[in-house]
Residue frames relative to the residue before (quaternion, step in Angstrom):
aa qw qx qy qz dx dy dz
M 1.0000 0.0000 0.0000 0.0000 0.00 0.00 0.00
S 0.3820 -0.7537 0.4727 0.2502 3.57 -0.64 0.99
P 0.6817 -0.5255 0.3164 0.3989 3.59 -1.17 0.57
I 0.6851 0.4757 -0.3263 0.4448 3.67 0.96 -0.84
T 0.5944 0.5319 -0.3733 0.4737 3.62 1.10 -0.66
Q 0.6464 0.5476 -0.2975 0.4402 3.57 0.89 -0.98
L 0.6328 0.5130 -0.2978 0.4977 3.60 1.04 -0.90
I 0.6376 0.4704 -0.3506 0.4992 3.74 0.75 -0.89
I 0.6923 0.4546 -0.3643 0.4259 3.66 0.45 -0.99
S 0.6598 0.5082 -0.3175 0.4534 3.69 0.86 -0.90
F 0.6617 0.4777 -0.3324 0.4726 3.61 0.89 -0.70
N 0.6493 0.4938 -0.3265 0.4774 3.59 0.88 -0.71
L 0.6488 0.5195 -0.3486 0.4332 3.57 1.00 -0.67
I 0.6571 0.5115 -0.2549 0.4915 3.49 1.14 -0.87
T 0.6950 0.4730 -0.2889 0.4580 3.58 0.94 -0.86
G 0.5811 0.5313 -0.3991 0.4699 3.66 1.02 -0.57
T 0.6909 0.4562 -0.3369 0.4483 3.67 0.62 -0.89
I 0.6444 0.5493 -0.3349 0.4133 3.65 0.93 -0.69
I 0.6480 0.5441 -0.2748 0.4567 3.41 1.20 -1.07
T 0.6690 0.4840 -0.2838 0.4875 3.61 1.04 -0.90
A 0.6628 0.5163 -0.3154 0.4412 3.65 0.94 -0.83
S 0.7492 0.4221 -0.1852 0.4757 3.60 1.06 -0.81
S 0.5944 0.6259 -0.3433 0.3702 3.62 1.24 -0.27
H 0.2828 -0.7381 0.6049 0.0967 3.51 -1.26 0.60
H 0.6855 0.4135 -0.2863 0.5264 3.62 1.19 -0.28
W 0.5504 -0.6226 0.4285 0.3548 3.52 -1.12 0.73
L 0.6319 0.5402 -0.3501 0.4316 3.72 0.90 -0.70
M 0.6705 0.5128 -0.3002 0.4441 3.55 0.97 -0.85
A 0.6517 0.5253 -0.2814 0.4693 3.47 1.11 -0.86
W 0.6314 0.5189 -0.2831 0.5018 3.55 1.20 -0.75
S 0.6611 0.4913 -0.3111 0.4742 3.63 0.91 -0.74
G 0.6267 0.5244 -0.3167 0.4816 3.59 1.05 -0.70
L 0.6710 0.4381 -0.3300 0.4989 3.66 0.82 -0.90
E 0.6336 0.5466 -0.3512 0.4200 3.73 0.86 -0.72
L 0.6283 0.5194 -0.2925 0.4999 3.55 1.08 -1.02
N 0.6824 0.4942 -0.2931 0.4519 3.63 0.83 -0.88
M 0.6102 0.5587 -0.3003 0.4747 3.53 1.05 -0.87
L 0.7108 0.4631 -0.2659 0.4578 3.55 0.63 -1.13
S 0.6668 0.4751 -0.3369 0.4649 3.69 1.00 -0.57
I 0.6613 0.4648 -0.3521 0.4718 3.70 1.00 -0.67
L 0.5879 0.5615 -0.4233 0.3999 3.68 0.97 -0.50
V 0.6689 0.4468 -0.3734 0.4621 3.68 0.86 -0.72
I 0.6614 0.4810 -0.3769 0.4350 3.68 0.90 -0.46
I 0.6030 0.5146 -0.3860 0.4719 3.72 1.05 -0.41
M 0.7298 0.4417 -0.2555 0.4550 3.54 0.86 -0.81
Q 0.4374 0.7375 -0.4505 0.2487 3.64 1.14 -0.01
P 0.6792 0.4613 -0.3940 0.4131 3.66 0.78 -0.62
K 0.4365 -0.7185 0.4896 0.2311 3.67 0.91 0.04
H 0.5071 0.6502 -0.3874 0.4124 3.53 0.95 0.69
P 0.5901 -0.5644 0.4159 0.4002 3.81 -1.05 0.72
R 0.6268 0.5470 -0.3600 0.4223 3.62 0.82 -0.72
A 0.7023 0.4843 -0.2529 0.4564 3.45 0.97 -1.07
A 0.6155 0.5308 -0.3459 0.4688 3.62 1.11 -0.57
E 0.6373 0.5272 -0.3093 0.4694 3.47 1.13 -0.88
A 0.6917 0.4532 -0.3226 0.4604 3.59 0.78 -0.83
S 0.6239 0.5202 -0.3929 0.4311 3.67 0.97 -0.60
I 0.5795 0.6019 -0.3361 0.4346 3.63 1.13 -0.84
K 0.7262 0.4430 -0.2431 0.4661 3.45 0.75 -1.28
Y 0.6409 0.5062 -0.3547 0.4552 3.64 0.92 -0.70
F 0.6645 0.5273 -0.3150 0.4256 3.57 1.01 -0.89
L 0.6566 0.5151 -0.2988 0.4628 3.59 0.97 -0.80
V 0.6708 0.4791 -0.3154 0.4702 3.54 0.82 -0.92
Q 0.7022 0.4902 -0.2955 0.4235 3.66 0.80 -0.96
V 0.6509 0.5068 -0.3295 0.4592 3.54 1.04 -0.81
I 0.6264 0.5371 -0.3287 0.4596 3.63 1.11 -0.75
A 0.6461 0.5150 -0.2979 0.4781 3.50 1.05 -0.90
S 0.6807 0.4831 -0.2976 0.4635 3.60 0.84 -0.92
A 0.6337 0.4849 -0.3541 0.4877 3.74 1.02 -0.66
L 0.6173 0.5119 -0.3570 0.4790 3.67 0.97 -0.66
M 0.6110 0.5353 -0.3587 0.4599 3.71 0.91 -0.71
M 0.7177 0.4865 -0.2687 0.4195 3.50 0.70 -1.13
F 0.6502 0.5426 -0.3053 0.4354 3.45 1.22 -0.86
S 0.6211 0.5396 -0.3234 0.4674 3.47 1.30 -0.75
G 0.6423 0.5325 -0.3333 0.4390 3.50 0.96 -0.83
T 0.6526 0.5306 -0.2971 0.4519 3.48 0.95 -0.94
L 0.6652 0.4825 -0.3182 0.4728 3.50 0.82 -0.96
N 0.6199 0.5251 -0.3365 0.4763 3.77 0.98 -0.68
A 0.7035 0.4759 -0.2841 0.4448 3.53 0.97 -0.89
M 0.5525 0.5977 -0.3699 0.4480 3.55 1.20 -0.49
Q 0.7114 0.4639 -0.2158 0.4817 3.52 1.01 -0.99
T 0.8002 0.2555 -0.1234 0.5283 3.62 0.68 -1.20
G 0.4262 -0.6808 0.5222 0.2867 3.76 0.82 -0.36
Q 0.6488 0.5254 -0.3192 0.4484 3.65 1.28 0.18
W 0.1939 -0.7772 0.5811 0.1441 3.65 -0.88 0.93
D 0.3755 0.6859 -0.5262 0.3342 3.65 1.22 0.46
I 0.4407 -0.6938 0.5015 0.2702 3.59 -0.98 0.80
A 0.6439 0.5134 -0.3546 0.4429 3.64 1.08 -0.25
Q 0.6584 0.5083 -0.3143 0.4575 3.47 1.33 -0.28
L 0.2932 0.7902 -0.4771 0.2490 3.59 1.08 0.64
T 0.0789 0.8616 -0.4802 0.1442 3.53 0.28 1.31
N 0.5897 0.5594 -0.3810 0.4408 3.59 1.19 -0.25
K 0.4862 -0.7382 0.4019 0.2389 3.47 -0.63 1.19
Y 0.6309 0.5319 -0.2802 0.4904 3.57 1.15 -0.78
A 0.6524 0.5111 -0.2788 0.4852 3.51 1.07 -0.95
S 0.6750 0.5109 -0.3015 0.4386 3.50 0.89 -0.95
T 0.6634 0.5137 -0.3046 0.4509 3.51 1.03 -0.79
M 0.6150 0.5372 -0.3160 0.4830 3.46 1.08 -0.87
F 0.6732 0.5217 -0.2813 0.4422 3.58 0.83 -1.07
M 0.6442 0.5174 -0.3133 0.4682 3.60 1.03 -0.75
L 0.6554 0.4987 -0.2932 0.4856 3.54 1.02 -0.83
A 0.6328 0.5221 -0.3499 0.4522 3.58 0.93 -0.63
M 0.6876 0.4473 -0.2939 0.4907 3.64 0.93 -0.95
L 0.6213 0.5101 -0.3785 0.4588 3.60 1.00 -0.49
M 0.5866 0.5834 -0.3487 0.4404 3.55 1.10 -0.63
K 0.6925 0.5214 -0.2539 0.4291 3.54 1.01 -1.13
I 0.7295 0.3999 -0.2573 0.4916 3.47 1.09 -0.72
G 0.5047 -0.6849 0.4028 0.3375 3.59 1.20 -0.09
A 0.4405 0.6419 -0.5129 0.3617 3.65 0.90 0.99
V 0.7453 -0.3405 0.3715 0.4366 3.42 -1.51 0.07
P 0.5994 -0.1837 -0.7790 -0.0090 1.69 -1.87 1.56
I 0.7282 0.3535 -0.2629 0.5250 3.71 1.13 -0.22
Y 0.1276 0.8248 -0.5138 0.1987 3.39 0.04 1.55
F 0.5326 0.7142 -0.3458 0.2945 3.49 1.31 -0.63
W 0.5693 0.6257 -0.3494 0.4029 3.63 1.29 -0.38
L 0.6028 0.6243 -0.3332 0.3687 3.52 1.23 -1.12
P 0.7064 0.4399 -0.3308 0.4449 3.91 0.49 -1.03
E 0.6667 0.5351 -0.3210 0.4075 3.56 0.96 -0.80
V 0.6839 0.4432 -0.2798 0.5075 3.47 0.87 -0.96
M 0.6346 0.5016 -0.3618 0.4635 3.74 0.77 -0.64
Q 0.6560 0.5074 -0.3039 0.4690 3.66 0.96 -0.80
G 0.7033 0.4677 -0.2782 0.4575 3.65 1.06 -0.60
T 0.6872 0.4967 -0.2523 0.4663 3.53 1.23 -0.09
T 0.5797 -0.5282 0.4487 0.4285 3.66 -1.21 0.06
M 0.6344 -0.5565 0.3334 0.4203 3.48 -1.29 0.46
K 0.6623 0.4787 -0.3911 0.4234 3.68 0.76 -0.61
T 0.5816 0.5641 -0.3599 0.4627 3.61 1.11 -0.61
A 0.6663 0.4889 -0.3025 0.4748 3.54 0.94 -0.97
M 0.5797 0.5813 -0.3481 0.4527 3.61 1.12 -0.65
I 0.6804 0.5013 -0.2890 0.4497 3.56 0.96 -0.95
I 0.6678 0.5586 -0.2601 0.4176 3.37 1.07 -0.79
A 0.6892 0.4884 -0.2120 0.4915 3.36 1.25 -0.97
T 0.7901 0.3144 -0.1523 0.5037 3.63 1.20 -0.50
W 0.7820 0.3352 -0.2394 0.4677 3.61 0.39 -1.09
Q 0.6343 0.5683 -0.3486 0.3914 3.58 0.97 -0.86
K 0.6364 0.5489 -0.3315 0.4288 3.62 1.20 -0.52
I 0.5683 0.6610 -0.3862 0.3015 3.68 1.09 -0.50
A 0.6618 0.4927 -0.3252 0.4621 3.59 0.86 -0.99
P 0.7186 0.4300 -0.3264 0.4384 3.77 0.53 -0.91
I 0.6458 0.5232 -0.3159 0.4577 3.58 0.97 -0.71
T 0.5922 0.5581 -0.3379 0.4729 3.61 1.16 -0.67
L 0.6740 0.4851 -0.2891 0.4762 3.59 0.98 -0.89
L 0.6497 0.4825 -0.3410 0.4783 3.60 1.02 -0.70
F 0.6473 0.4908 -0.3731 0.4482 3.61 1.08 -0.54
A 0.6389 0.5201 -0.3544 0.4424 3.64 1.06 -0.43
T 0.7721 0.3192 -0.1969 0.5130 3.57 1.21 -0.28
F 0.3012 0.7995 -0.4919 0.1679 3.56 1.27 0.24
N 0.6016 0.5715 -0.3961 0.3933 3.77 0.94 -0.44
N 0.7716 0.3498 -0.2088 0.4886 3.56 1.08 -0.51
I 0.4154 0.6989 -0.4505 0.3688 3.64 1.38 0.18
P 0.4210 -0.6621 0.5332 0.3165 3.72 -0.85 0.74
Q 0.4005 -0.7609 0.4829 0.1658 3.44 -0.57 1.31
K 0.7191 0.4459 -0.3336 0.4156 3.63 0.52 -0.70
L 0.6435 0.5098 -0.3277 0.4675 3.56 1.12 -0.80
M 0.6430 0.5008 -0.3397 0.4694 3.57 0.98 -0.74
I 0.6495 0.4809 -0.3474 0.4756 3.68 0.81 -0.70
T 0.6375 0.4988 -0.3536 0.4688 3.72 0.88 -0.88
L 0.7084 0.4744 -0.2874 0.4365 3.64 0.73 -0.94
G 0.6142 0.5014 -0.3562 0.4946 3.62 1.16 -0.55
F 0.6819 0.4637 -0.3595 0.4368 3.59 0.79 -0.73
M 0.5643 0.5396 -0.3724 0.5016 3.72 1.10 -0.67
S 0.6791 0.4937 -0.3257 0.4347 3.77 0.69 -0.88
T 0.6568 0.4569 -0.3501 0.4871 3.57 1.00 -0.62
V 0.6357 0.5214 -0.3664 0.4357 3.65 0.87 -0.67
I 0.6663 0.5258 -0.2725 0.4531 3.58 0.91 -1.11
G 0.6655 0.5222 -0.2965 0.4434 3.53 1.02 -1.00
G 0.6680 0.4680 -0.2951 0.4977 3.61 1.17 -0.70
V 0.6776 0.4728 -0.3149 0.4671 3.55 0.72 -0.83
G 0.6445 0.5450 -0.2970 0.4465 3.67 0.86 -0.91
G 0.7274 0.4598 -0.2883 0.4199 3.59 0.80 -0.96
I 0.5150 0.6534 -0.4377 0.3410 3.68 1.28 -0.68
N 0.7926 0.4141 -0.1474 0.4226 3.69 0.78 -1.09
Q 0.5351 0.6664 -0.3526 0.3812 3.50 1.37 0.10
T 0.1704 -0.7758 0.5974 0.1103 3.65 -1.10 0.75
Q 0.6319 0.5053 -0.3249 0.4897 3.52 1.32 -0.47
L 0.4545 -0.7419 0.4277 0.2452 3.52 -0.71 1.03
R 0.5989 0.5513 -0.3734 0.4449 3.55 1.10 -0.65
K 0.6457 0.5353 -0.2830 0.4652 3.56 1.10 -0.88
L 0.6344 0.5499 -0.2952 0.4561 3.45 1.10 -0.85
M 0.6929 0.4600 -0.2796 0.4798 3.54 1.05 -0.92
A 0.5574 0.5768 -0.3673 0.4709 3.64 1.32 -0.42
Y 0.6686 0.4626 -0.2717 0.5149 3.54 0.88 -0.82
S 0.6112 0.5283 -0.3346 0.4852 3.57 1.02 -0.64
S 0.6277 0.5384 -0.3079 0.4704 3.59 1.08 -0.85
L 0.6494 0.5423 -0.2891 0.4479 3.52 1.03 -0.94
A 0.6567 0.5306 -0.3025 0.4424 3.42 0.99 -0.95
N 0.6940 0.4445 -0.2940 0.4841 3.57 0.91 -1.13
I 0.5863 0.5453 -0.4153 0.4318 3.71 0.95 -0.43
G 0.5959 0.5991 -0.3056 0.4389 3.51 1.12 -0.90
W 0.6569 0.5080 -0.3058 0.4659 3.51 0.94 -0.85
M 0.6589 0.5203 -0.2676 0.4728 3.55 1.08 -1.04
M 0.6956 0.4577 -0.3140 0.4561 3.66 0.97 -0.72
V 0.5777 0.5862 -0.3886 0.4143 3.60 1.07 -0.48
V 0.7535 0.3576 -0.1893 0.5183 3.69 0.94 -0.98
F 0.4725 0.7462 -0.4041 0.2381 3.57 1.10 -0.35
P 0.6702 0.4949 -0.2571 0.4897 3.59 1.04 -0.92
L 0.7043 0.4926 -0.2345 0.4542 3.52 1.22 -0.84
S 0.7702 -0.0491 0.1069 0.6268 3.63 0.97 -1.10
P 0.2092 -0.8019 0.5487 0.1103 3.54 -0.13 1.26
N 0.5907 0.5779 -0.3682 0.4261 3.66 1.12 -0.40
I 0.6666 0.4466 -0.2887 0.5224 3.62 1.03 -0.71
A 0.5743 0.5591 -0.3546 0.4815 3.65 1.13 -0.48
M 0.6718 0.4684 -0.3053 0.4858 3.65 0.91 -0.92
L 0.6339 0.5231 -0.3385 0.4582 3.60 1.02 -0.83
N 0.5826 0.5792 -0.3468 0.4526 3.55 0.96 -0.68
I 0.7502 0.4073 -0.2450 0.4596 3.46 0.66 -1.24
I 0.6051 0.5556 -0.3572 0.4444 3.65 1.08 -0.52
I 0.6701 0.4738 -0.2971 0.4880 3.60 1.01 -0.87
Y 0.6453 0.5226 -0.3176 0.4579 3.52 1.04 -0.78
I 0.6295 0.5466 -0.3048 0.4605 3.53 1.02 -0.49
I 0.6606 0.5232 -0.2329 0.4854 3.44 1.17 -1.10
M 0.6663 0.4568 -0.2754 0.5211 3.59 1.20 -0.75
S 0.7240 0.4675 -0.3250 0.3895 3.65 0.76 -0.73
I 0.5863 0.6173 -0.3742 0.3677 3.60 1.10 -0.66
P 0.7032 0.4116 -0.2752 0.5102 3.63 0.66 -0.96
T 0.6057 0.5246 -0.4064 0.4391 3.78 0.99 -0.57
F 0.6919 0.4649 -0.2918 0.4690 3.61 0.75 -0.83
L 0.6435 0.4992 -0.3259 0.4801 3.70 1.03 -0.60
L 0.6351 0.5022 -0.3495 0.4715 3.56 1.01 -0.65
M 0.6790 0.4860 -0.3124 0.4530 3.65 0.85 -0.80
E 0.6406 0.5235 -0.3131 0.4665 3.57 1.21 -0.69
K 0.6656 0.4888 -0.3032 0.4755 3.58 1.01 -0.87
M 0.7362 0.4020 -0.2305 0.4932 3.70 1.08 -0.64
T 0.4177 -0.7624 0.4176 0.2644 3.51 1.36 0.31
M 0.3526 0.7373 -0.4733 0.3287 3.50 1.01 1.02
K 0.0183 -0.8361 0.5477 -0.0251 3.53 -0.87 1.14
T 0.7854 0.1987 -0.0896 0.5794 3.43 1.22 -0.60
L 0.6783 -0.4705 0.3744 0.4223 3.61 -1.18 0.09
Q 0.6155 0.5212 -0.3545 0.4731 3.51 1.17 -0.71
D 0.6191 0.5339 -0.3744 0.4376 3.66 0.86 -0.49
M 0.6282 0.5449 -0.3473 0.4334 3.58 1.09 -0.69
T 0.6171 0.5703 -0.3890 0.3777 3.69 0.99 -0.47
T 0.7371 0.3285 -0.2264 0.5454 3.63 1.26 -0.25
A 0.3531 0.7692 -0.4891 0.2108 3.55 1.27 0.25
W 0.5959 0.5986 -0.3599 0.3963 3.65 1.06 -0.62
T 0.6252 0.5282 -0.3826 0.4287 3.62 1.13 -0.46
T 0.6327 0.5374 -0.3417 0.4406 3.64 1.16 -0.54
S 0.7693 -0.2161 0.1732 0.5757 3.61 0.75 -0.89
T 0.3141 -0.7922 0.4824 0.2023 3.55 -0.31 1.24
T 0.5899 0.5611 -0.3561 0.4586 3.63 1.11 -0.73
A 0.6775 0.4753 -0.2926 0.4790 3.63 0.72 -1.10
N 0.6611 0.4872 -0.3459 0.4539 3.63 0.85 -0.73
I 0.6494 0.4884 -0.3546 0.4626 3.65 0.93 -0.55
M 0.6488 0.4943 -0.3214 0.4811 3.60 1.02 -0.89
L 0.6630 0.4701 -0.3534 0.4632 3.70 0.83 -0.67
T 0.5589 0.5711 -0.3787 0.4670 3.67 1.08 -0.56
L 0.7077 0.4512 -0.2653 0.4745 3.56 0.80 -1.06
M 0.5925 0.5649 -0.3620 0.4459 3.59 1.12 -0.61
F 0.6643 0.5013 -0.3119 0.4585 3.61 0.96 -0.88
L 0.6732 0.5046 -0.3160 0.4386 3.46 0.99 -0.78
S 0.6223 0.5436 -0.3265 0.4591 3.46 1.18 -0.66
L 0.6183 0.5427 -0.3156 0.4728 3.56 1.14 -0.76
S 0.6622 0.5121 -0.2898 0.4640 3.49 1.05 -0.78
G 0.4767 -0.7014 0.4407 0.2943 3.65 1.10 -0.29
L 0.2604 0.7599 -0.5398 0.2519 3.53 1.13 0.87
P 0.5812 -0.6766 0.2726 0.3605 3.59 -0.64 1.11
P 0.7162 0.4368 -0.4037 0.3650 3.72 0.41 -0.72
L 0.6538 0.5144 -0.3329 0.4440 3.79 1.10 -0.36
T 0.7202 -0.4614 0.3403 0.3907 3.41 -1.58 0.30
G 0.6205 0.5716 -0.3547 0.4029 3.69 0.83 -0.66
F 0.6031 0.5290 -0.3891 0.4529 3.63 1.06 -0.18
A 0.5439 0.6556 -0.4008 0.3374 3.67 1.04 -0.69
P 0.7208 0.4166 -0.2965 0.4679 3.74 0.67 -1.01
K 0.6663 0.4982 -0.3307 0.4455 3.62 0.89 -0.71
L 0.5923 0.5373 -0.3605 0.4801 3.64 1.09 -0.54
L 0.6576 0.5476 -0.2593 0.4478 3.51 1.01 -0.95
I 0.6822 0.5227 -0.2411 0.4508 3.42 0.99 -1.07
L 0.6484 0.4946 -0.2858 0.5032 3.59 1.16 -0.96
N 0.6410 0.5241 -0.3260 0.4563 3.61 1.02 -0.90
Q 0.6410 0.5080 -0.3196 0.4785 3.65 1.00 -0.80
L 0.6301 0.5338 -0.3249 0.4610 3.66 0.92 -0.90
V 0.6984 0.4801 -0.2738 0.4548 3.55 0.85 -0.97
M 0.6046 0.5417 -0.3310 0.4811 3.63 1.11 -0.67
E 0.7134 0.4325 -0.2406 0.4961 3.61 1.04 -0.91
N 0.5465 -0.6660 0.3785 0.3383 3.59 1.25 0.40
L 0.5072 0.6376 -0.3995 0.4202 3.58 1.26 0.49
V 0.0060 0.8496 -0.5237 0.0632 3.49 0.86 1.09
P 0.6752 0.4720 -0.3485 0.4470 3.78 0.75 -0.81
I 0.6439 0.5282 -0.3436 0.4340 3.52 0.89 -0.68
A 0.6614 0.5070 -0.3133 0.4554 3.52 1.09 -1.09
T 0.6428 0.5143 -0.3384 0.4558 3.68 1.07 -0.80
L 0.6692 0.4952 -0.3393 0.4379 3.53 0.80 -0.79
M 0.6490 0.5172 -0.3183 0.4581 3.67 0.92 -0.82
A 0.6052 0.5186 -0.3537 0.4896 3.61 1.17 -0.66
V 0.7256 0.4499 -0.3144 0.4151 3.52 0.71 -0.88
V 0.6188 0.5370 -0.3260 0.4717 3.63 1.12 -0.80
S 0.6129 0.5618 -0.3758 0.4093 3.57 0.94 -0.61
L 0.5778 0.5695 -0.4030 0.4235 3.57 1.12 -0.25
L 0.5356 0.5827 -0.4320 0.4324 3.60 1.13 -0.12
N 0.6704 0.4900 -0.2851 0.4787 3.40 0.93 -0.97
L 0.6215 0.5487 -0.3265 0.4538 3.52 1.06 -0.72
F 0.6067 0.5771 -0.3516 0.4186 3.51 1.07 -0.89
F 0.7658 0.4193 -0.2351 0.4271 3.63 0.53 -1.16
Y 0.5787 0.5455 -0.3479 0.4965 3.51 1.28 -0.51
M 0.6394 0.5013 -0.3175 0.4888 3.65 0.88 -0.93
R 0.5985 0.5698 -0.3368 0.4514 3.65 0.98 -0.87
T 0.7229 0.4909 -0.2514 0.4163 3.48 0.87 -1.07
T 0.6523 0.4881 -0.2833 0.5060 3.46 1.14 -0.89
Y 0.6156 0.5209 -0.3758 0.4564 3.60 0.98 -0.69
I 0.6485 0.5231 -0.3602 0.4196 3.65 0.81 -0.72
M 0.7110 0.4908 -0.2425 0.4414 3.48 1.05 -1.05
T 0.8040 0.3356 -0.1398 0.4706 3.62 0.86 -0.79
M 0.8239 0.3361 -0.1176 0.4409 3.63 0.88 -0.85
T 0.6791 0.4278 -0.2888 0.5219 3.48 1.22 0.01
T 0.3265 -0.7146 0.5903 0.1852 3.59 -1.33 0.52
P 0.4328 -0.6987 0.4726 0.3179 3.66 -0.53 0.91
P 0.4219 -0.7045 0.4983 0.2782 3.77 -0.94 0.66
A 0.5683 0.5228 -0.4405 0.4579 3.48 0.43 1.34
S 0.6075 -0.5581 0.4340 0.3620 3.55 -1.39 0.48
S 0.6633 -0.5402 0.3816 0.3502 3.47 -1.28 0.72
S 0.6000 0.5781 -0.3354 0.4397 3.55 1.13 -0.83
V 0.7080 0.4536 -0.2535 0.4783 3.56 0.94 -0.82
S 0.7640 0.4195 -0.2293 0.4334 3.50 0.67 -1.07
M 0.5569 0.6068 -0.4472 0.3488 3.66 1.13 -0.36
K 0.2137 -0.7239 0.6432 0.1288 3.66 -1.13 0.83
W 0.1904 -0.8025 0.5593 0.0835 3.69 -0.42 1.10
R 0.0014 -0.7732 0.6271 -0.0945 3.50 -0.71 1.23
Q 0.4138 -0.7198 0.5162 0.2100 3.46 -0.72 1.09
K 0.7847 -0.0964 0.1152 0.6014 3.60 0.94 -1.04
L 0.0794 -0.7725 0.6291 0.0338 3.46 -0.94 1.01
H 0.0912 -0.8293 0.5509 0.0221 3.46 -0.32 1.34
F 0.1158 -0.7816 0.6050 0.0981 3.51 -1.03 0.59
H 0.6421 -0.5614 0.3864 0.3510 3.38 -1.31 0.71
K 0.5490 -0.6429 0.4112 0.3410 3.63 -0.93 0.65
L 0.6210 0.5185 -0.3333 0.4843 3.56 1.27 -0.59
L 0.5240 0.6867 -0.4154 0.2851 3.70 0.94 -0.45
P 0.7063 0.4205 -0.3417 0.4556 3.59 0.72 -0.99
T 0.6135 0.5397 -0.3769 0.4362 3.69 0.88 -0.53
L 0.7019 0.4630 -0.2982 0.4517 3.56 0.89 -0.70
I 0.5825 0.5629 -0.3267 0.4870 3.52 1.32 -0.54
I 0.6331 0.4938 -0.3190 0.5036 3.60 1.00 -0.90
A 0.6766 0.5045 -0.3139 0.4349 3.64 0.75 -0.91
S 0.6348 0.5388 -0.2985 0.4666 3.60 1.26 -0.83
L 0.8170 0.3391 -0.1665 0.4358 3.56 0.83 -0.82
M 0.8121 0.3162 -0.1443 0.4687 3.66 0.98 -0.63
N 0.3979 0.7411 -0.4451 0.3071 3.65 1.09 0.58
I 0.4505 0.7186 -0.4521 0.2763 3.63 1.21 -0.27
P 0.6356 0.5232 -0.3808 0.4210 3.67 0.78 -0.64
L 0.6546 0.5307 -0.3241 0.4300 3.67 1.17 -0.51
L 0.4081 0.7512 -0.4609 0.2381 3.55 1.31 -0.05
P 0.6714 0.4543 -0.3881 0.4384 3.69 0.70 -0.67
M 0.6428 0.5140 -0.3526 0.4452 3.73 0.93 -0.50
I 0.6372 0.4869 -0.3285 0.4990 3.58 1.12 -0.75
T 0.6212 0.5446 -0.3532 0.4391 3.69 0.99 -0.64
A 0.6399 0.5643 -0.2756 0.4429 3.47 1.12 -0.99
M 0.6548 0.4958 -0.2671 0.5041 3.55 1.16 -0.89
I 0.6578 0.4931 -0.3348 0.4605 3.60 0.80 -0.58
């Protein structure tokens, strides 16, 4: 792909998200989502591989069905209220359908099974875009309609997303599928608190995106695709290996790191809303995510591969990292002292 074509595709991708995030009319939000979808399809098909073509078809079908459901819910609401404003979504059937359509777009329960398969069929950078940027527009639409979203259904689906994200990630050896189930679990935490405090939910998504981007970039730079590749990652770059280990622990929500902050705020909000059983279940289920992250870090840092050094060494002349990468890593690991300030802002 030529640089000019790549620039146009990237511009359309960003423009589609901005149009959807800033629109108040159903038709404008739909057109922004479609522009965004058509741009990411070109990026997914870039490797010219059968797996990439399969992933793009799966992504296209799911996104088109979700967009059709969204427009149907908007039309159903307009028939009753006469309003095409997104914020005026008052019909309970339309709001439930709209919520399910947006959850389908971001890859949450009940229709989540496309996300691991699509991310596995793409490159690491494309998987990063699907797991981070592509969630911004649907979550922004959910944020605009949070007053009318059925709370009990949203909390139930959020809890189920966390459970499936934890259970599904345990048996995975492919890192892209592992990150897909990690994304599902983090989306579940966002969904549980979304009807109660949308600000905390948006903070959770922002912190997740900040943590995910350097994690994907480090795996891409170190040419890691499976857990087996992680066993010899220390031979490529010891410093990058340690940073990636800390990034995984931060994604798991281990207390000293940044990933613990949104989980603490969410559990605190659930307890304040007298939802102690839900908070307890979420804390227990998060141990599933912690298990497969700890297994990954154990493989990377505490085991020696069963091979001689001449075989396992990966010779690299130069390992260049993006200048933004160290900044994102620091923000992903050392933001826990800012928690009181963040809480005051919310």
